[in-house]
N, C-alpha and C positions, 0 to 999 in steps of 0.2 A: 575516508569515513570515519566519522567519531559521532558518538552518539549522543554529546553536548554541543554538537553543533548546532547553528542558528537556523541553518536552511530546514525548512518543512520538510522538504521530501527525505531528509536524513532521521529526521523526527517519525515520519510516516513510516518507515519500514523498521526502524526499532519499536515502536509501539505496536506495529502488528505483530511481531514477534512475542514482546511481551502479552498481548492479547491472547495468544495462542496458549502460552502457559498459563496464565492466570485469566481467567475469563471476567474475575472483574475490573481489568485493566482496559476493556472494551470501550468506555468512556472517554478514555485518554486516547483512543485513537481517533473516535469519531470526533473529540473535540477540535481535532486538526482540519477538519471540514467545514466550508461554509455552509449554512442551513441549506442554501441554493444552489448547493454545486453538482457537477456533472461528473461521472465517471465513466470512461467508455472502455471497456477491457474485449479487443476485436469487434466485433459487430453486436457485443450487447450493451446496450447504454442503460445507465442505472442514474436518478436525478433524485435531488433533493434527500433531505435528512432521513425520511422515513425508509425509501429504498437505499441508501447509502448502508444504514445502521442492519435493513434485512439481509443485505449481500456481506456486512462484515461478518454477521453471527452466523451465518451458515459456512464461510471462510474457516472462521475460528472451530466452529461444531466440527467441520470435516477433519482438521487436524490435531494431533495430540504434540507436536514439536513442530517449529519451524527454525530455522536459522539462514537469515538474508546475510547475504555480501555483499558491496555496492561502492559505485563511485559517482558522485553528484557534479553537476558543473552548473551554472549560471549561463544561460545564453546572451547574446548579445541585446535580443528583446526582453529580457529580464525573466522568461520563462526558465525555470528550473528542469534540467534531464538528469535522469538516473538510471544507467546502467546496471542491472541485479541479477544476481543469482542465487537459489534457495535451494536447501534440500531440507526434506519434510518426511514426518512419518505421520500418516493417516489413520483414522480410528480404526481401520481392520487391520493395520500392521504391516501396511506397505509403505515402502521407502522410496521417494520419487524424487526428481531434480525437476526444476524448471527456470527458465531464464528469461529475462525481458527487459525493454527499455520504454520506460514512461516519460512525459511531458506533462509538466503543470503551470498551470497560471495560478499564481499566487495574490492573493489581495492583499490590500493597505494592513488589514489587519494580521496579516501573516498565515491564514487560512487558505486553505486547497479551494480555488472557485472552479478550476476544471482539472481533470486528469484523464490522460488517454495511456492506454498500455497497448503493447504491440509485443507479444510474444516472439522471443528468439530460439525459445527451445520450449517446447509444450511440456506439459506434466506430462511425466512417464515413468 
Protein backbone atom coordinates (compact mmCIF):
# COMPACT_ATOMS: atom_id res chain seq x y z
CA UNK A 1 0.00 0.00 0.00
CA UNK A 2 1.21 3.44 -0.87
CA UNK A 3 -0.86 6.58 -0.56
CA UNK A 4 0.62 7.78 -3.86
CA UNK A 5 -0.75 4.71 -5.63
CA UNK A 6 -2.81 5.19 -8.75
CA UNK A 7 -5.19 2.42 -7.66
CA UNK A 8 -8.57 3.89 -6.80
CA UNK A 9 -9.09 1.71 -3.71
CA UNK A 10 -5.77 2.87 -2.26
CA UNK A 11 -6.86 6.48 -2.72
CA UNK A 12 -10.30 5.63 -1.28
CA UNK A 13 -8.97 4.23 2.01
CA UNK A 14 -6.40 7.02 2.42
CA UNK A 15 -9.14 9.60 1.72
CA UNK A 16 -11.40 7.96 4.32
CA UNK A 17 -8.78 8.45 7.04
CA UNK A 18 -8.19 12.06 5.89
CA UNK A 19 -11.94 12.83 5.94
CA UNK A 20 -12.28 11.52 9.48
CA UNK A 21 -9.32 13.65 10.60
CA UNK A 22 -10.49 16.72 8.67
CA UNK A 23 -14.19 16.89 7.82
CA UNK A 24 -13.36 19.41 5.05
CA UNK A 25 -11.73 16.52 3.12
CA UNK A 26 -15.11 14.80 2.62
CA UNK A 27 -15.40 16.10 -0.95
CA UNK A 28 -12.04 14.49 -1.83
CA UNK A 29 -13.45 11.15 -0.69
CA UNK A 30 -16.74 11.62 -2.54
CA UNK A 31 -14.94 12.61 -5.76
CA UNK A 32 -13.67 9.01 -5.97
CA UNK A 33 -17.22 7.78 -6.67
CA UNK A 34 -19.12 7.91 -9.93
CA UNK A 35 -22.31 10.01 -9.47
CA UNK A 36 -24.41 6.87 -10.08
CA UNK A 37 -22.23 4.53 -8.01
CA UNK A 38 -23.61 1.68 -5.94
CA UNK A 39 -22.12 0.67 -2.57
CA UNK A 40 -23.08 -2.51 -0.76
CA UNK A 41 -21.99 -3.05 2.83
CA UNK A 42 -23.21 -6.49 3.83
CA UNK A 43 -26.97 -6.27 3.12
CA UNK A 44 -27.15 -2.47 3.07
CA UNK A 45 -27.37 -0.98 -0.41
CA UNK A 46 -26.40 2.67 -0.88
CA UNK A 47 -26.99 4.23 -4.27
CA UNK A 48 -26.00 7.39 -6.11
CA UNK A 49 -24.19 10.50 -4.97
CA UNK A 50 -26.72 11.67 -2.37
CA UNK A 51 -26.88 8.29 -0.63
CA UNK A 52 -23.11 7.87 -0.63
CA UNK A 53 -22.66 11.41 0.73
CA UNK A 54 -25.12 10.68 3.56
CA UNK A 55 -23.38 7.40 4.39
CA UNK A 56 -19.90 8.96 4.39
CA UNK A 57 -21.06 11.91 6.50
CA UNK A 58 -22.46 9.48 9.07
CA UNK A 59 -19.24 7.45 9.06
CA UNK A 60 -16.96 10.43 9.61
CA UNK A 61 -19.30 11.95 12.23
CA UNK A 62 -19.20 8.70 14.24
CA UNK A 63 -15.38 8.54 14.35
CA UNK A 64 -12.80 10.92 15.77
CA UNK A 65 -9.83 8.92 14.45
CA UNK A 66 -9.30 6.05 12.01
CA UNK A 67 -6.23 4.34 10.69
CA UNK A 68 -6.57 1.84 7.87
CA UNK A 69 -3.92 -0.64 6.72
CA UNK A 70 -4.51 -2.54 3.50
CA UNK A 71 -3.28 -4.48 0.51
CA UNK A 72 -4.83 -3.87 -2.89
CA UNK A 73 -4.68 -6.11 -5.94
CA UNK A 74 -6.10 -5.90 -9.43
CA UNK A 75 -7.98 -9.07 -10.34
CA UNK A 76 -7.78 -10.67 -13.81
CA UNK A 77 -11.22 -9.25 -14.67
CA UNK A 78 -10.00 -5.71 -13.89
CA UNK A 79 -11.80 -5.30 -10.56
CA UNK A 80 -9.80 -4.00 -7.64
CA UNK A 81 -9.77 -6.00 -4.40
CA UNK A 82 -8.60 -4.63 -1.09
CA UNK A 83 -8.15 -6.51 2.15
CA UNK A 84 -8.13 -4.00 4.99
CA UNK A 85 -8.05 -3.57 8.76
CA UNK A 86 -8.88 -0.47 10.75
CA UNK A 87 -8.35 0.74 14.28
CA UNK A 88 -10.60 3.63 15.25
CA UNK A 89 -11.82 5.83 18.07
CA UNK A 90 -15.52 6.69 18.09
CA UNK A 91 -17.13 9.92 19.24
CA UNK A 92 -17.94 8.37 22.63
CA UNK A 93 -14.24 7.56 23.16
CA UNK A 94 -14.47 3.82 22.49
CA UNK A 95 -11.62 2.14 20.65
CA UNK A 96 -12.72 -0.36 18.00
CA UNK A 97 -11.20 -2.61 15.38
CA UNK A 98 -12.77 -3.81 12.16
CA UNK A 99 -11.60 -5.62 9.02
CA UNK A 100 -12.96 -6.54 5.65
CA UNK A 101 -12.55 -7.23 1.99
CA UNK A 102 -13.85 -4.91 -0.68
CA UNK A 103 -14.24 -5.43 -4.40
CA UNK A 104 -14.70 -2.51 -6.76
CA UNK A 105 -15.53 -1.95 -10.38
CA UNK A 106 -13.69 1.14 -11.54
CA UNK A 107 -14.97 3.22 -14.43
CA UNK A 108 -12.82 4.50 -17.29
CA UNK A 109 -12.44 7.83 -15.47
CA UNK A 110 -10.91 6.06 -12.43
CA UNK A 111 -13.98 6.48 -10.24
CA UNK A 112 -15.72 3.76 -8.26
CA UNK A 113 -18.83 2.52 -10.08
CA UNK A 114 -19.60 -0.37 -7.74
CA UNK A 115 -18.14 -1.18 -4.31
CA UNK A 116 -18.98 -4.28 -2.28
CA UNK A 117 -17.75 -4.75 1.28
CA UNK A 118 -17.73 -7.95 3.33
CA UNK A 119 -16.63 -7.72 6.95
CA UNK A 120 -14.13 -10.32 8.10
CA UNK A 121 -14.16 -8.75 11.56
CA UNK A 122 -17.17 -6.70 12.58
CA UNK A 123 -16.69 -3.51 14.59
CA UNK A 124 -16.10 -4.23 18.25
